[in-house]
N, C-alpha and C positions, 0 to 999 in steps of 0.2 A: 101216195105222195111221198111217204118216207123212203120207199124203195127208189123212186126217181131222183131224190136228192142225193143219195149215196151211190147212184150208178156211175157218177163221174170218177169215183175212186176205184172202180173195178179195172183190173189190168186188161187192156184191149187185146183181142186175139183176131188174127186174120189168117184164114185157111189153116187153122190149127197152130199157127206160129205166134207166140206171145210177143207183142210189139214193145214190151218194156225193154227188151234188149236194144232195139233201135233207139228208144228214148234215152237210154243210158250212154250210147255211143255217139249220138248226134251232136251233143254240145261240144265235143272235142274237135269236130270238123268245122265248127263255126269260128274258131279262134284263128286269127291270121298268124302265120309263122314268120319269124324275123328273117329278113333277107340279108344277103352279103353286101349290100350297098352301104356306103358310109352314112347316108341320110335316109331314114325310114319315113314312112308316111305317118300322118297324125294318129291313125288308129293303133298302129304298132307302138308308137311312142307313148300314147296314153295307156295302153295295156302294160307296157314295160314299167311305166311309172307307178301304176297301181300295184303291180306285183312286188316291186321293190319296196314301196312304202309299207305294204301289208307284211312282208317278210321281216322288215326291220322292226315293226311294231310287235310282231309275234315273238321275235327272239329276244326282246329286251329283258324279260324276267328270267330267261334261261341262261344257264352257264354254258361253257364251251362244249361240254359233252352233249347237250341237247341240240346244238346247231346242226347235227347230222340229220335231224328230222325236218329241216327247213323245206326241202324239196317236196317231201310227201305231204306235209301239212299244208303248204301253199297250194299244191295240186288238189288236195281235198277241198280246200276253201273255194277254189275256182270252180271245181266240179259241182259242189253243192249250190253255189251261187247261180251257176248256169241253169241247173235243173229247176231251182225255185223260181227264177225269173221267167224262163221259157214256159213253165207251167201256168203262168198267169195269162198267156195268150189264148184266144178263143179256139175251141176245138183241139185242144192239146191235152196231154196226160202228164201228170206230175208224179214221177216215181217216188219222190220223197214224202208223199202222203201215205206210203205203204210202210207199216211198222216193221215188216220183215226186212225190207231193204235197209232201213235206218239201223235196226239191230245188227244186221250183217256188217254195217260200217262201224258201229260203236263197239261191239264186243271185241273184235280182233285188235283194234287200236288200244282199247283199255287193257286188254290182256297183255299186249306187248309192253305197255308201260309198267305193269305189275311184275312181269317176268324180268325186265331190265333192272328194276329195283331190287328184286330178290337175288339176282345174280351179282350185281355190282356192290350193293351195300345192304345185305340182308338184315343187319342189326338195326339200321335206320328205318328200313321198310317195315319191319315188325314193330319198331318203336312207335309208329303212327297209330297202332292199335291200342296203345295205352298212354294217355297224356301224363306228363310228368307231374308228380305231386299228388297222384290219386290216392285217396284213403284205401287201406287194405281191404275192408269189406266190400268196396265198390269195384275192385279189380275184375272179378269174373263178369259182372254185369256190363262194365264198360267195354271189355274185350268183345263180348257178344254184340253189343250195339255197334261198335266201330267196324266189326267184321261184316255185319249186315249192311251198314252204310257203304262199305267198300264194294260189295257185290251189287248194290243198287245203282251204282254210278252209270254203268252202260245202259241199264234200263231207263234211267232218267234222261240220258242223252237221246235215246231213240224216241221215247214218248214225248219229250218236249218238242222236238222237231216235227213229229207227226201231228201232235195236237194243235200246234200253232198254225200249221199250213192247212190242216183239215178244217179248222174253225173259220179261217179266212175264206177258203173256197166256198164253204156253206153259206156264209154271210153274203158273199158276192152273188151267189146264185139266188138266194132268197130275195134280196133287194132288186136284182135284175128282173126276176119274175113279177114282183110287185109293181115295178115301174111299167113293165109291158102290159099288165092287166089294167092298170089305172090310166093308161094313155088314151083310151077311147072313152072312158067315163069321166075322169077328172084330170084334164090336161095340166092344170096348174100344179096339182099334187104330184103328177107324174114328172113334171120338170124338176120339182124340188127333190123327188126321189132319185132322179138321174144325177142331180148335183151331189147328193149323198153317196151315190154309187161311184162317182168319179173320185170323190175324196177318199172313199174306202179303198179304191183301187190303188191310189197313191200310198195309202197306209200299208196295204199288203205288199207293195213293192219294197217299202222300207222293212217290213217284217221279214220278207224273204231274204234280204241282205243281212239283217241283224241275226236271224236264226242260223244262217250259215257261218257267220263270224263267231257266234256264241258256241256253236258245236266244236269248232276248231280251237277256240280259246280255252274251253274247258279241257280238251285233250292236252293242250300245252301245259295247263296247270297240273294235270295229273302227271304229265311227264316231268315237270319241275320237281315234284315230290320224290321222284325215283332216280334222278340222275345227279 
């Protein structure tokens, strides 16, 4: 039973080819590209409005130097949002439930923010390791603690995204299995279970959007400290 629950998180393979590559490329093909016409259709207009609003909200706490990251952070947000939402469809695979993929996204972006801070303002970047007004006996301990917290940041980004999506998928599968089993024996309880399943699915859609936003928001906060 335990193995069957976690089978959904295994990377699918067809003829020896890992299908996770197709799952990563497919979302980009689903987005409509803007046309050269003066008036676009409703889908492109909605897409453009969402991207503009998100980019504006994302860049509010950043200074002018951080605005160079607008394109890559917005693209990352749209990419994660697409993967999370598409992974809720039946018979699909969610790449963002893989810790390796999330760490592969978190570590380079976090490392880039740290390198930018060390290159542009090394004194300020190193000053984050020691709060102002720290008593002298506590200086070595606080430096070690702040250094550990700095290196835990990418791990926290990857584990947070993986854990939230994995827990949601497991809950959906457990409740769906229970509803299917109860349908023949206790129809009234099964209907109630299907109602809970529907509400949980709506909750997971919200979680999928929120976790993509939190991932990019934390990266922007890390960037704000170093630009």
